N, C-alpha and C positions, 0 to 999 in steps of 0.2 A: 580565494578561500573556498573550502568545501566542508560539508558536514558528513559526507560519506564518500569513500573512494575504494576502488579495488586495484590491486597490483598483481598482475599476472595470474588472476584468478582462474583456476582450472578445476573441473569436476568430471571425473570419469566413472562410469558404471561398468566395471569389468573392462571389456574391450571397447565399449561405446564412449566416444568423446562428446559429452553433452555440452561442456563449456571448455574452451581452450584459450588460455593466456589473455584474459580480458583485463585491461587496465582502463578504468572509467571513473570519472569523478562527478559528483552531484552537488550542486550549489544551493545555499539557502536563498529563499525568496524566489525560487524558480520552479517551474513545472517541467519535468523531463519526461517526454514520451518514449516508451520502449516498445518497438514494433518488430515484426518479423513474421515470416510464414510459419505455418504449423510445423513443429519439430525443429524450430530455429534455436531453441534453448532458453526462451523467455522465462518459462515457469521454473526451470532449474536455476537460472540466474537469480530470480527473485527469492527462491527458496533457500539458496545458499546465503544470501544477504540477510535473511531473516531467521536463520538458525534451524530451519526445518531439514536441510540437507547438508551433511558434513562436506567440508572443502577437501579436495584431493591435494591441492597445492596452491601457493599464492597467499595473499592476505587481504584483509578488509580493514581500512582505516576509518576511524570514527572521530569526527570533530577535530581532525588534525592533531590529536593527542594520543589516541589509543590505536595500536595496530594489532589485529587479531589474526591468528592462523587457525583458530577454531572458535565456534560460536554456537550457542544453543538457544532455542526459541524462548526459554524461560528468562533469559538474560536481556531480552529485547528492551524492556522498560528501563533497565539500568543504562543502556546506551541511547535512550531516547528514540527508539525505533518502534513503529507499529505498522499494522497492515490490515487490509481487507482481503477476502479470498474469493476466487471464482465461485466456489461452492461455499455458501455462507456457513460460518461456524459460530453457533450461539450456544448458550446454556438453555437447552430446549425446555426443561421443566422448571425454569425460573421465570419470574415475571419480566416484562419489558424493563420496568424500573430497576429490578435487581441486576439485570444484565449490564446496566450502566454502573450501578453502585459497586459491583465487583471490581471494575477496572479503576475506580477512583481511590481504592484503599491501597495501603502499602503492605497489607497482609496478604497471605495466600488466599486463593479463591474460597477454600473451604471455611477458613476462619472468618472471612469477610461476610459469609452468609449470616453468621450469628452476631456480627458487629452492630452496635448501635450507631448508625450513621449520623454525622453531624448535619446541622442545617446547611453548612457549606456544601457538603457532598450532595445533599438533596436538591439544593438550588442549582448546582451544575447539571444534575440529571434532568431536572425539569427544563432547563435552558436548552440543552442539546436535543432533547426529545421534541421540544416545540420547534427547534430549528429545522429538523427533518420532517416535521409534520405528523408525528405519531404519538404525541403526548396523551391523546385521548385513549390510547391503548396501554397506558402504563401499568395497569393491574392485570393485563392479559398475559397468559403464558406465551413465551416466544414461539413455541411449537404451533400455536394456533394463528399466527400471523400469515398473511399472504406472502407470496414470493417477493414482491416488491417491497412490502413492509419489512421483511426480514433483512433485505439488503440495506434499507434505510436505518434499521436498528444497528447493524454492524458499523455503518458510517457514523452513527451517533456515538458509538463507543470510541471510535477514533477521535471524534471531536472532544469527548470527555477527557481522554488522555492528553490531548493538546491543551485543554483548559487548565489542567492541574500541573502542566509542565513536564509530563512524562513523555511527550512525543515531539521531537523536532524533525524527524524524518518519517514520512508517511507514504506507504505503498498502497496504491489502489489497483488491485488486480481485476481487470475487466469489470468495473463497477456498474457499467451501463446495461449489461446484458439483461434482457427481459423487463426493462423499465419502460413505463409510459412516458410520452414526450415531456409532460410537466415534471416528472421525477428526474428525467435527464437534465432538464434546465436547472433544477434545484441542486443536483449533485455538482454540476459545472460551477454554479455560483459558490458552493462550499469550497471547492478546490481553489477558486480565485481568491476567496477570503483567506484561506490558509497561506497562499502565496504572499498576499499582502501583509500577513503577520510575520513573514520571514521564515516560514516553514519550508522544508525541502519536500516537494511533492513529486512522486514518481508514479507515472500512469502507464499501465499496460493496457493497450486498447487496440481493437481491430478497425474501429470506425475512423477513417482518415479525416473526415470533416471535423470530428471532435479533436483529433490530434492536431490538426492545423489551427483550430480555434484556441486551444489551451496551451500548447507546448511552447516553451521558450527555447527548448532544445529537443532534438529527436535523436535517439539511438536506434540503429537498425542492426539486429542480430541475424545471422544466417549460418546454419550448421554449427552453432556454438561459438562463432567468431564475430568480431565487430566488423560489419560491412561498411557502415557509414555513421557519422554523427555531425550535428550542426543544426542550422536553422531549418524549420519544418519545410518551408516551400522549396528551399534549395535541395534538401535531402530527398524529398519525395519526387523531385523532378529528375533525379539522377537515373540514367539508363540501367545501371546495375541493380539499383533498388527496385525499379519498376519490374525488371525481369525476375528478380528473386521473390519479391513480395506480392506483386500484382499479377504475376504470371503472364506478362505481355512481352 
């Protein structure tokens, strides 16, 4: 059983082959680590799966029911997909609380600003902000948060979408970059909790210790193709992976 699957997924930018013929599946209740050297196609792969980059050819299967040959980012909640970004994307001039409330509404973000939120939405917002440790900043503008706090707010938005049932597949794109050790531990705990809830967690990360700790399966990309997949310890000990990724 899978919640997300690619079939012969290909993405070319003019003559540059960023992704070529990738057929990969992601399972519920599992954390899949996606690794590879710089330029391996990780970002393009994630961006095609989350609608930020159009597909050249191939398809994306969602929940074994829907097969898509095109997808846009605005449709992600419809398919139960959400993500974080390497460079955090927030509503900068909105409060921390409102950044959460926006994603809990079924309306567009503009209408949601003027919506009278229910006690249910407010309770979810408080819960997830407390979970990531930034509830005390709920009235603060997002633009005024520290870098680490901004990353935690983005993770809180993912948690809010999970709480209301909008997210079954969650991409974490280098979520640990720039975090203090205690924040790293917190984010790892959150991923493990999402896994235990049956969510499909996909982690793009350069820290191999974290990949080994968290991943049920590891996918290695190299030059836009699938180099290896399987158990973390097995994959990371392969000579071709070491040569491609670790440069040894």
